N, CA, C and O atoms as a GROMACS GRO file, in nm:
protein
  484
    1THR      N    1 -12.383  -1.278  -3.006
    1THR     CA    2 -12.458  -1.267  -3.131
    1THR      C    3 -12.450  -1.398  -3.207
    1THR      O    4 -12.351  -1.470  -3.198
    2GLN      N    5 -12.554  -1.428  -3.282
    2GLN     CA    6 -12.561  -1.551  -3.362
    2GLN      C    7 -12.471  -1.536  -3.485
    2GLN      O    8 -12.476  -1.433  -3.553
    3SER      N    9 -12.391  -1.632  -3.512
    3SER     CA   10 -12.301  -1.630  -3.627
    3SER      C   11 -12.330  -1.750  -3.715
    3SER      O   12 -12.364  -1.857  -3.665
    4THR      N   13 -12.316  -1.733  -3.846
    4THR     CA   14 -12.338  -1.845  -3.937
    4THR      C   15 -12.208  -1.918  -3.964
    4THR      O   16 -12.207  -2.010  -4.047
    5TRP      N   17 -12.100  -1.882  -3.898
    5TRP     CA   18 -11.972  -1.946  -3.927
    5TRP      C   19 -11.979  -2.096  -3.907
    5TRP      O   20 -11.924  -2.171  -3.988
    6GLY      N   21 -12.047  -2.143  -3.802
    6GLY     CA   22 -12.055  -2.286  -3.775
    6GLY      C   23 -12.109  -2.364  -3.893
    6GLY      O   24 -12.038  -2.451  -3.944
    7PRO      N   25 -12.233  -2.338  -3.940
    7PRO     CA   26 -12.288  -2.414  -4.051
    7PRO      C   27 -12.212  -2.397  -4.182
    7PRO      O   28 -12.212  -2.486  -4.266
    8LEU      N   29 -12.149  -2.282  -4.199
    8LEU     CA   30 -12.080  -2.256  -4.325
    8LEU      C   31 -11.931  -2.292  -4.320
    8LEU      O   32 -11.860  -2.276  -4.420
    9ASN      N   33 -11.884  -2.341  -4.207
    9ASN     CA   34 -11.742  -2.365  -4.189
    9ASN      C   35 -11.683  -2.451  -4.300
    9ASN      O   36 -11.583  -2.413  -4.360
   10GLY      N   37 -11.743  -2.567  -4.328
   10GLY     CA   38 -11.689  -2.654  -4.432
   10GLY      C   39 -11.694  -2.591  -4.570
   10GLY      O   40 -11.599  -2.604  -4.646
   11LEU      N   41 -11.803  -2.523  -4.602
   11LEU     CA   42 -11.818  -2.459  -4.732
   11LEU      C   43 -11.714  -2.349  -4.749
   11LEU      O   44 -11.649  -2.341  -4.853
   12LEU      N   45 -11.698  -2.263  -4.648
   12LEU     CA   46 -11.603  -2.154  -4.660
   12LEU      C   47 -11.460  -2.207  -4.662
   12LEU      O   48 -11.374  -2.151  -4.731
   13ARG      N   49 -11.433  -2.314  -4.587
   13ARG     CA   50 -11.299  -2.373  -4.590
   13ARG      C   51 -11.269  -2.424  -4.730
   13ARG      O   52 -11.158  -2.408  -4.780
   14PHE      N   53 -11.369  -2.488  -4.795
   14PHE     CA   54 -11.354  -2.535  -4.933
   14PHE      C   55 -11.320  -2.418  -5.025
   14PHE      O   56 -11.229  -2.428  -5.108
   15LEU      N   57 -11.394  -2.308  -5.011
   15LEU     CA   58 -11.370  -2.193  -5.098
   15LEU      C   59 -11.234  -2.132  -5.074
   15LEU      O   60 -11.167  -2.090  -5.168
   16LEU      N   61 -11.191  -2.125  -4.948
   16LEU     CA   62 -11.063  -2.065  -4.917
   16LEU      C   63 -10.946  -2.151  -4.964
   16LEU      O   64 -10.840  -2.097  -4.996
   17GLN      N   65 -10.962  -2.283  -4.968
   17GLN     CA   66 -10.854  -2.371  -5.008
   17GLN      C   67 -10.831  -2.367  -5.158
   17GLN      O   68 -10.721  -2.398  -5.204
   18LYS      N   69 -10.929  -2.328  -5.235
   18LYS     CA   70 -10.914  -2.322  -5.380
   18LYS      C   71 -10.836  -2.196  -5.416
   18LYS      O   72 -10.868  -2.088  -5.366
   19SER      N   73 -10.736  -2.208  -5.500
   19SER     CA   74 -10.658  -2.093  -5.541
   19SER      C   75 -10.706  -2.041  -5.676
   19SER      O   76 -10.637  -1.964  -5.742
   20ASN      N   77 -10.823  -2.083  -5.716
   20ASN     CA   78 -10.880  -2.047  -5.844
   20ASN      C   79 -10.938  -1.906  -5.840
   20ASN      O   80 -11.017  -1.874  -5.751
   21LEU      N   81 -10.900  -1.821  -5.936
   21LEU     CA   82 -10.952  -1.684  -5.942
   21LEU      C   83 -11.103  -1.682  -5.953
   21LEU      O   84 -11.168  -1.594  -5.897
   22PHE      N   85 -11.161  -1.777  -6.026
   22PHE     CA   86 -11.307  -1.784  -6.041
   22PHE      C   87 -11.375  -1.794  -5.905
   22PHE      O   88 -11.475  -1.726  -5.881
   23ILE      N   89 -11.323  -1.876  -5.817
   23ILE     CA   90 -11.383  -1.894  -5.684
   23ILE      C   91 -11.360  -1.770  -5.599
   23ILE      O   92 -11.450  -1.727  -5.527
   24ILE      N   93 -11.241  -1.712  -5.606
   24ILE     CA   94 -11.214  -1.590  -5.529
   24ILE      C   95 -11.310  -1.480  -5.572
   24ILE      O   96 -11.358  -1.404  -5.487
   25MET      N   97 -11.339  -1.469  -5.699
   25MET     CA   98 -11.431  -1.364  -5.746
   25MET      C   99 -11.572  -1.390  -5.694
   25MET      O  100 -11.643  -1.294  -5.663
   26HIS      N  101 -11.614  -1.516  -5.685
   26HIS     CA  102 -11.745  -1.545  -5.625
   26HIS      C  103 -11.747  -1.504  -5.479
   26HIS      O  104 -11.844  -1.446  -5.430
   27PHE      N  105 -11.638  -1.534  -5.410
   27PHE     CA  106 -11.626  -1.498  -5.270
   27PHE      C  107 -11.630  -1.347  -5.254
   27PHE      O  108 -11.698  -1.295  -5.166
   28PHE      N  109 -11.556  -1.276  -5.338
   28PHE     CA  110 -11.553  -1.130  -5.338
   28PHE      C  111 -11.692  -1.074  -5.365
   28PHE      O  112 -11.736  -0.982  -5.296
   29SER      N  113 -11.762  -1.129  -5.464
   29SER     CA  114 -11.898  -1.083  -5.495
   29SER      C  115 -11.992  -1.105  -5.378
   29SER      O  116 -12.078  -1.021  -5.350
   30PHE      N  117 -11.977  -1.217  -5.309
   30PHE     CA  118 -12.059  -1.244  -5.192
   30PHE      C  119 -12.036  -1.139  -5.085
   30PHE      O  120 -12.132  -1.086  -5.028
   31PHE      N  121 -11.910  -1.109  -5.055
   31PHE     CA  122 -11.881  -1.011  -4.951
   31PHE      C  123 -11.926  -0.870  -4.990
   31PHE      O  124 -11.959  -0.791  -4.902
   32LYS      N  125 -11.927  -0.838  -5.118
   32LYS     CA  126 -11.975  -0.706  -5.162
   32LYS      C  127 -12.121  -0.687  -5.123
   32LYS      O  128 -12.164  -0.574  -5.100
   33THR      N  129 -12.199  -0.796  -5.114
   33THR     CA  130 -12.339  -0.783  -5.075
   33THR      C  131 -12.354  -0.752  -4.926
   33THR      O  132 -12.462  -0.715  -4.881
   34LEU      N  133 -12.246  -0.768  -4.849
   34LEU     CA  134 -12.251  -0.744  -4.705
   34LEU      C  135 -12.205  -0.605  -4.665
   34LEU      O  136 -12.198  -0.574  -4.546
   35VAL      N  137 -12.172  -0.520  -4.762
   35VAL     CA  138 -12.130  -0.383  -4.730
   35VAL      C  139 -12.242  -0.313  -4.653
   35VAL      O  140 -12.359  -0.318  -4.692
   36GLY      N  141 -12.203  -0.249  -4.543
   36GLY     CA  142 -12.300  -0.181  -4.457
   36GLY      C  143 -12.352  -0.268  -4.343
   36GLY      O  144 -12.426  -0.219  -4.257
   37LYS      N  145 -12.314  -0.395  -4.342
   37LYS     CA  146 -12.360  -0.487  -4.237
   37LYS      C  147 -12.252  -0.502  -4.131
   37LYS      O  148 -12.133  -0.485  -4.159
   38PRO      N  149 -12.292  -0.533  -4.008
   38PRO     CA  150 -12.192  -0.556  -3.903
   38PRO      C  151 -12.126  -0.692  -3.922
   38PRO      O  152 -12.193  -0.791  -3.951
   39ILE      N  153 -11.994  -0.697  -3.904
   39ILE     CA  154 -11.919  -0.823  -3.912
   39ILE      C  155 -11.817  -0.825  -3.799
   39ILE      O  156 -11.787  -0.722  -3.738
   40ILE      N  157 -11.765  -0.942  -3.773
   40ILE     CA  158 -11.656  -0.960  -3.677
   40ILE      C  159 -11.541  -1.024  -3.754
   40ILE      O  160 -11.558  -1.126  -3.820
   41VAL      N  161 -11.424  -0.963  -3.744
   41VAL     CA  162 -11.306  -1.012  -3.815
   41VAL      C  163 -11.204  -1.062  -3.713
   41VAL      O  164 -11.160  -0.987  -3.625
   42GLU      N  165 -11.167  -1.188  -3.725
   42GLU     CA  166 -11.065  -1.246  -3.640
   42GLU      C  167 -10.935  -1.252  -3.719
   42GLU      O  168 -10.930  -1.312  -3.827
   43LEU      N  169 -10.831  -1.188  -3.666
   43LEU     CA  170 -10.703  -1.182  -3.735
   43LEU      C  171 -10.614  -1.299  -3.694
   43LEU      O  172 -10.637  -1.363  -3.592
   44LYS      N  173 -10.513  -1.326  -3.774
   44LYS     CA  174 -10.422  -1.437  -3.747
   44LYS      C  175 -10.341  -1.416  -3.620
   44LYS      O  176 -10.289  -1.512  -3.563
   45ASN      N  177 -10.328  -1.290  -3.574
   45ASN     CA  178 -10.256  -1.262  -3.449
   45ASN      C  179 -10.350  -1.261  -3.329
   45ASN      O  180 -10.314  -1.210  -3.222
   46ASP      N  181 -10.470  -1.318  -3.345
   46ASP     CA  182 -10.570  -1.337  -3.239
   46ASP      C  183 -10.646  -1.212  -3.198
   46ASP      O  184 -10.725  -1.217  -3.104
   47ILE      N  185 -10.625  -1.100  -3.265
   47ILE     CA  186 -10.706  -0.981  -3.238
   47ILE      C  187 -10.840  -1.000  -3.306
   47ILE      O  188 -10.847  -1.044  -3.421
   48VAL      N  189 -10.948  -0.967  -3.235
   48VAL     CA  190 -11.083  -0.979  -3.290
   48VAL      C  191 -11.145  -0.840  -3.294
   48VAL      O  192 -11.153  -0.771  -3.191
   49LEU      N  193 -11.188  -0.798  -3.412
   49LEU     CA  194 -11.245  -0.665  -3.433
   49LEU      C  195 -11.390  -0.676  -3.477
   49LEU      O  196 -11.426  -0.763  -3.556
   50ARG      N  197 -11.473  -0.588  -3.424
   50ARG     CA  198 -11.614  -0.582  -3.461
   50ARG      C  199 -11.637  -0.446  -3.524
   50ARG      O  200 -11.589  -0.344  -3.474
   51GLY      N  201 -11.710  -0.444  -3.636
   51GLY     CA  202 -11.738  -0.318  -3.701
   51GLY      C  203 -11.832  -0.335  -3.819
   51GLY      O  204 -11.882  -0.445  -3.845
   52THR      N  205 -11.853  -0.227  -3.890
   52THR     CA  206 -11.939  -0.227  -4.008
   52THR      C  207 -11.852  -0.239  -4.132
   52THR      O  208 -11.756  -0.163  -4.150
   53LEU      N  209 -11.885  -0.334  -4.219
   53LEU     CA  210 -11.809  -0.352  -4.343
   53LEU      C  211 -11.833  -0.231  -4.432
   53LEU      O  212 -11.945  -0.208  -4.479
   54HIS      N  213 -11.728  -0.154  -4.456
   54HIS     CA  214 -11.738  -0.036  -4.542
   54HIS      C  215 -11.707  -0.070  -4.686
   54HIS      O  216 -11.774  -0.025  -4.778
   55SER      N  217 -11.602  -0.152  -4.705
   55SER     CA  218 -11.565  -0.194  -4.841
   55SER      C  219 -11.476  -0.317  -4.834
   55SER      O  220 -11.418  -0.350  -4.731
   56ILE      N  221 -11.469  -0.384  -4.948
   56ILE     CA  222 -11.383  -0.500  -4.964
   56ILE      C  223 -11.336  -0.502  -5.109
   56ILE      O  224 -11.413  -0.466  -5.199
   57ASP      N  225 -11.212  -0.543  -5.133
   57ASP     CA  226 -11.163  -0.545  -5.271
   57ASP      C  227 -11.136  -0.688  -5.317
   57ASP      O  228 -11.162  -0.784  -5.245
   58GLN      N  229 -11.084  -0.701  -5.439
   58GLN     CA  230 -11.065  -0.833  -5.499
   58GLN      C  231 -10.960  -0.916  -5.427
   58GLN      O  232 -10.954  -1.037  -5.446
   59TYR      N  233 -10.877  -0.853  -5.344
   59TYR     CA  234 -10.778  -0.925  -5.264
   59TYR      C  235 -10.834  -0.960  -5.126
   59TYR      O  236 -10.761  -1.010  -5.040
   60LEU      N  237 -10.961  -0.932  -5.105
   60LEU     CA  238 -11.030  -0.952  -4.979
   60LEU      C  239 -10.973  -0.866  -4.866
   60LEU      O  240 -10.981  -0.902  -4.749
   61ASN      N  241 -10.914  -0.750  -4.905
   61ASN     CA  242 -10.877  -0.648  -4.808
   61ASN      C  243 -11.007  -0.584  -4.759
   61ASN      O  244 -11.100  -0.566  -4.838
   62ILE      N  245 -11.014  -0.551  -4.632
   62ILE     CA  246 -11.139  -0.506  -4.570
   62ILE      C  247 -11.119  -0.368  -4.509
   62ILE      O  248 -11.016  -0.341  -4.447
   63LYS      N  249 -11.219  -0.281  -4.527
   63LYS     CA  250 -11.221  -0.155  -4.453
   63LYS      C  251 -11.341  -0.160  -4.359
   63LYS      O  252 -11.455  -0.180  -4.402
   64LEU      N  253 -11.313  -0.143  -4.229
   64LEU     CA  254 -11.418  -0.142  -4.127
   64LEU      C  255 -11.438  -0.001  -4.075
   64LEU      O  256 -11.342   0.074  -4.056
   65THR      N  257 -11.563   0.037  -4.052
   65THR     CA  258 -11.597   0.162  -3.985
   65THR      C  259 -11.664   0.127  -3.853
   65THR      O  260 -11.708   0.013  -3.834
   66ASN      N  261 -11.674   0.223  -3.764
   66ASN     CA  262 -11.733   0.202  -3.631
   66ASN      C  263 -11.671   0.078  -3.565
   66ASN      O  264 -11.741  -0.003  -3.504
   67MET      N  265 -11.540   0.066  -3.578
   67MET     CA  266 -11.468  -0.051  -3.532
   67MET      C  267 -11.443  -0.045  -3.383
   67MET      O  268 -11.417   0.061  -3.326
   68GLU      N  269 -11.452  -0.161  -3.321
   68GLU     CA  270 -11.412  -0.174  -3.180
   68GLU      C  271 -11.344  -0.308  -3.164
   68GLU      O  272 -11.377  -0.405  -3.231
   69VAL      N  273 -11.248  -0.311  -3.074
   69VAL     CA  274 -11.178  -0.436  -3.045
   69VAL      C  275 -11.263  -0.514  -2.945
   69VAL      O  276 -11.315  -0.456  -2.849
   70VAL      N  277 -11.276  -0.644  -2.966
   70VAL     CA  278 -11.362  -0.726  -2.879
   70VAL      C  279 -11.302  -0.739  -2.740
   70VAL      O  280 -11.376  -0.729  -2.641
   71ASP      N  281 -11.172  -0.762  -2.729
   71ASP     CA  282 -11.106  -0.776  -2.598
   71ASP      C  283 -11.030  -0.647  -2.568
   71ASP      O  284 -10.908  -0.641  -2.584
   72ALA      N  285 -11.103  -0.544  -2.525
   72ALA     CA  286 -11.044  -0.412  -2.504
   72ALA      C  287 -10.937  -0.412  -2.394
   72ALA      O  288 -10.842  -0.334  -2.401
   73LYS      N  289 -10.952  -0.497  -2.294
   73LYS     CA  290 -10.853  -0.500  -2.185
   73LYS      C  291 -10.718  -0.553  -2.234
   73LYS      O  292 -10.613  -0.510  -2.187
   74LYS      N  293 -10.722  -0.645  -2.327
   74LYS     CA  294 -10.599  -0.704  -2.380
   74LYS      C  295 -10.530  -0.612  -2.482
   74LYS      O  296 -10.408  -0.615  -2.496
   75TYR      N  297 -10.610  -0.532  -2.552
   75TYR     CA  298 -10.556  -0.444  -2.657
   75TYR      C  299 -10.602  -0.300  -2.635
   75TYR      O  300 -10.674  -0.246  -2.719
   76PRO      N  301 -10.562  -0.235  -2.524
   76PRO     CA  302 -10.609  -0.099  -2.495
   76PRO      C  303 -10.561   0.004  -2.598
   76PRO      O  304 -10.624   0.109  -2.614
   77HIS      N  305 -10.451  -0.024  -2.666
   77HIS     CA  306 -10.399   0.070  -2.766
   77HIS      C  307 -10.491   0.081  -2.888
   77HIS      O  308 -10.476   0.173  -2.968
   78LEU      N  309 -10.587  -0.011  -2.903
   78LEU     CA  310 -10.680  -0.005  -3.016
   78LEU      C  311 -10.811   0.065  -2.982
   78LEU      O  312 -10.898   0.078  -3.069
   79LEU      N  313 -10.827   0.111  -2.858
   79LEU     CA  314 -10.953   0.174  -2.817
   79LEU      C  315 -10.980   0.304  -2.893
   79LEU      O  316 -11.095   0.338  -2.916
   80ALA      N  317 -10.876   0.376  -2.930
   80ALA     CA  318 -10.894   0.504  -2.998
   80ALA      C  319 -10.920   0.489  -3.148
   80ALA      O  320 -10.953   0.587  -3.214
   81VAL      N  321 -10.905   0.368  -3.201
   81VAL     CA  322 -10.921   0.346  -3.344
   81VAL      C  323 -11.070   0.330  -3.377
   81VAL      O  324 -11.138   0.249  -3.315
   82ASN      N  325 -11.118   0.407  -3.474
   82ASN     CA  326 -11.259   0.400  -3.514
   82ASN      C  327 -11.275   0.334  -3.650
   82ASN      O  328 -11.372   0.261  -3.673
   83ASN      N  329 -11.182   0.357  -3.741
   83ASN     CA  330 -11.186   0.299  -3.875
   83ASN      C  331 -11.054   0.227  -3.900
   83ASN      O  332 -10.950   0.270  -3.850
   84CYS      N  333 -11.058   0.119  -3.976
   84CYS     CA  334 -10.932   0.050  -4.004
   84CYS      C  335 -10.937  -0.019  -4.140
   84CYS      O  336 -11.044  -0.049  -4.192
   85PHE      N  337 -10.819  -0.043  -4.193
   85PHE     CA  338 -10.800  -0.119  -4.316
   85PHE      C  339 -10.730  -0.248  -4.276
   85PHE      O  340 -10.629  -0.244  -4.206
   86ILE      N  341 -10.782  -0.362  -4.321
   86ILE     CA  342 -10.726  -0.491  -4.285
   86ILE      C  343 -10.683  -0.561  -4.412
   86ILE      O  344 -10.764  -0.585  -4.502
   87ARG      N  345 -10.556  -0.594  -4.420
   87ARG     CA  346 -10.505  -0.668  -4.535
   87ARG      C  347 -10.565  -0.809  -4.534
   87ARG      O  348 -10.566  -0.875  -4.430
   88GLY      N  349 -10.615  -0.854  -4.648
   88GLY     CA  350 -10.682  -0.982  -4.657
   88GLY      C  351 -10.599  -1.100  -4.613
   88GLY      O  352 -10.654  -1.199  -4.563
   89SER      N  353 -10.468  -1.092  -4.630
   89SER     CA  354 -10.382  -1.206  -4.595
   89SER      C  355 -10.366  -1.226  -4.445
   89SER      O  356 -10.314  -1.330  -4.403
   90VAL      N  357 -10.408  -1.131  -4.362
   90VAL     CA  358 -10.394  -1.146  -4.217
   90VAL      C  359 -10.526  -1.188  -4.151
   90VAL      O  360 -10.532  -1.200  -4.028
   91VAL      N  361 -10.630  -1.210  -4.230
   91VAL     CA  362 -10.760  -1.249  -4.176
   91VAL      C  363 -10.766  -1.400  -4.158
   91VAL      O  364 -10.736  -1.476  -4.249
   92ARG      N  365 -10.805  -1.442  -4.038
   92ARG     CA  366 -10.825  -1.584  -4.011
   92ARG      C  367 -10.970  -1.622  -4.040
   92ARG      O  368 -10.996  -1.715  -4.117
   93TYR      N  369 -11.065  -1.550  -3.979
   93TYR     CA  370 -11.208  -1.577  -3.997
   93TYR      C  371 -11.284  -1.447  -4.008
   93TYR      O  372 -11.242  -1.343  -3.956
   94ILE      N  373 -11.397  -1.454  -4.075
   94ILE     CA  374 -11.494  -1.344  -4.075
   94ILE      C  375 -11.626  -1.402  -4.027
   94ILE      O  376 -11.682  -1.492  -4.090
   95HIS      N  377 -11.675  -1.350  -3.917
   95HIS     CA  378 -11.802  -1.395  -3.862
   95HIS      C  379 -11.911  -1.304  -3.916
   95HIS      O  380 -11.898  -1.181  -3.912
   96LEU      N  381 -12.016  -1.364  -3.968
   96LEU     CA  382 -12.122  -1.289  -4.034
   96LEU      C  383 -12.252  -1.298  -3.955
   96LEU      O  384 -12.277  -1.399  -3.889
   97PRO      N  385 -12.336  -1.195  -3.961
   97PRO     CA  386 -12.467  -1.205  -3.898
   97PRO      C  387 -12.553  -1.307  -3.973
   97PRO      O  388 -12.552  -1.310  -4.096
   98ALA      N  389 -12.625  -1.388  -3.900
   98ALA     CA  390 -12.703  -1.496  -3.960
   98ALA      C  391 -12.804  -1.445  -4.061
   98ALA      O  392 -12.828  -1.510  -4.163
   99ASP      N  393 -12.864  -1.331  -4.035
   99ASP     CA  394 -12.968  -1.281  -4.126
   99ASP      C  395 -12.911  -1.218  -4.253
   99ASP      O  396 -12.987  -1.185  -4.344
  100ALA      N  397 -12.778  -1.202  -4.260
  100ALA     CA  398 -12.717  -1.139  -4.377
  100ALA      C  399 -12.675  -1.240  -4.483
  100ALA      O  400 -12.630  -1.201  -4.591
  101VAL      N  401 -12.689  -1.369  -4.454
  101VAL     CA  402 -12.637  -1.471  -4.543
  101VAL      C  403 -12.751  -1.555  -4.600
  101VAL      O  404 -12.830  -1.613  -4.525
  102ASP      N  405 -12.757  -1.562  -4.732
  102ASP     CA  406 -12.849  -1.652  -4.799
  102ASP      C  407 -12.770  -1.781  -4.823
  102ASP      O  408 -12.702  -1.795  -4.924
  103THR      N  409 -12.781  -1.875  -4.730
  103THR     CA  410 -12.699  -1.995  -4.736
  103THR      C  411 -12.728  -2.079  -4.860
  103THR      O  412 -12.636  -2.140  -4.915
  104GLN      N  413 -12.851  -2.082  -4.905
  104GLN     CA  414 -12.885  -2.160  -5.023
  104GLN      C  415 -12.814  -2.104  -5.147
  104GLN      O  416 -12.759  -2.179  -5.227
  105LEU      N  417 -12.816  -1.973  -5.162
  105LEU     CA  418 -12.749  -1.908  -5.275
  105LEU      C  419 -12.598  -1.935  -5.270
  105LEU      O  420 -12.538  -1.962  -5.374
  106LEU      N  421 -12.539  -1.927  -5.153
  106LEU     CA  422 -12.396  -1.951  -5.138
  106LEU      C  423 -12.361  -2.096  -5.169
  106LEU      O  424 -12.260  -2.122  -5.234
  107GLN      N  425 -12.442  -2.189  -5.123
  107GLN     CA  426 -12.417  -2.330  -5.151
  107GLN      C  427 -12.430  -2.360  -5.300
  107GLN      O  428 -12.351  -2.436  -5.356
  108ASP      N  429 -12.531  -2.300  -5.366
  108ASP     CA  430 -12.547  -2.319  -5.510
  108ASP      C  431 -12.426  -2.266  -5.587
  108ASP      O  432 -12.381  -2.330  -5.682
  109ALA      N  433 -12.375  -2.152  -5.547
  109ALA     CA  434 -12.258  -2.094  -5.614
  109ALA      C  435 -12.136  -2.184  -5.594
  109ALA      O  436 -12.056  -2.201  -5.686
  110ALA      N  437 -12.121  -2.240  -5.476
  110ALA     CA  438 -12.008  -2.330  -5.449
  110ALA      C  439 -12.019  -2.457  -5.534
  110ALA      O  440 -11.919  -2.506  -5.585
  111ARG      N  441 -12.140  -2.509  -5.548
  111ARG     CA  442 -12.159  -2.628  -5.631
  111ARG      C  443 -12.124  -2.600  -5.776
  111ARG      O  444 -12.058  -2.681  -5.841
  112ARG      N  445 -12.170  -2.484  -5.828
  112ARG     CA  446 -12.138  -2.447  -5.966
  112ARG      C  447 -11.988  -2.430  -5.984
  112ARG      O  448 -11.932  -2.474  -6.085
  113ALA      N  449 -11.923  -2.367  -5.888
  113ALA     CA  450 -11.779  -2.345  -5.897
  113ALA      C  451 -11.703  -2.478  -5.890
  113ALA      O  452 -11.600  -2.495  -5.955
  114HIS      N  453 -11.754  -2.571  -5.811
  114HIS     CA  454 -11.690  -2.702  -5.798
  114HIS      C  455 -11.705  -2.783  -5.928
  114HIS      O  456 -11.614  -2.857  -5.965
  115ARG      N  457 -11.818  -2.768  -5.994
  115ARG     CA  458 -11.843  -2.843  -6.120
  115ARG      C  459 -11.766  -2.784  -6.238
  115ARG      O  460 -11.733  -2.858  -6.331
  116GLN      N  461 -11.738  -2.656  -6.237
  116GLN     CA  462 -11.673  -2.593  -6.352
  116GLN      C  463 -11.539  -2.656  -6.387
  116GLN      O  464 -11.518  -2.683  -6.506
  117PRO      N  465 -11.447  -2.681  -6.293
  117PRO     CA  466 -11.320  -2.745  -6.332
  117PRO      C  467 -11.340  -2.883  -6.394
  117PRO      O  468 -11.264  -2.922  -6.482
  118GLU      N  469 -11.441  -2.956  -6.348
  118GLU     CA  470 -11.468  -3.088  -6.405
  118GLU      C  471 -11.512  -3.078  -6.551
  118GLU      O  472 -11.481  -3.166  -6.631
  119ALA      N  473 -11.585  -2.972  -6.585
  119ALA     CA  474 -11.633  -2.952  -6.721
  119ALA      C  475 -11.517  -2.921  -6.816
  119ALA      O  476 -11.527  -2.945  -6.936
  120ASN      N  477 -11.408  -2.867  -6.764
  120ASN     CA  478 -11.293  -2.829  -6.847
  120ASN      C  479 -11.199  -2.946  -6.874
  120ASN      O  480 -11.103  -2.930  -6.950
  121LYS      N  481 -11.223  -3.063  -6.814
  121LYS     CA  482 -11.134  -3.178  -6.833
  121LYS      C  483 -11.148  -3.239  -6.969
  121LYS      O  484 -11.080  -3.337  -7.001
   0.00000   0.00000   0.00000
């Protein structure tokens, strides 16, 4: 499947490196628009899960429905799991469907967020 992670890699890395609550809330608001869409979540322990985003909270904790593990042979114990809750701190990457992302809107929000700290100087 086509993923927008490649083109957005630098932008998302910038957003993730900022510890500013303002930026986290923009990120949270962006992910709220993806509820009901299919996503792929790569965890820090190398497990990759595919499912439908059911919900996400301000800590970027994720609830997936219709979940399946991408490498079923490596993780057979996860085959019976249909829904899961993922703590935000264990997520390495989230791969998004290309048609679900308005890249221009996301880039504009990142620019505004980047300019805001400069305005407070």
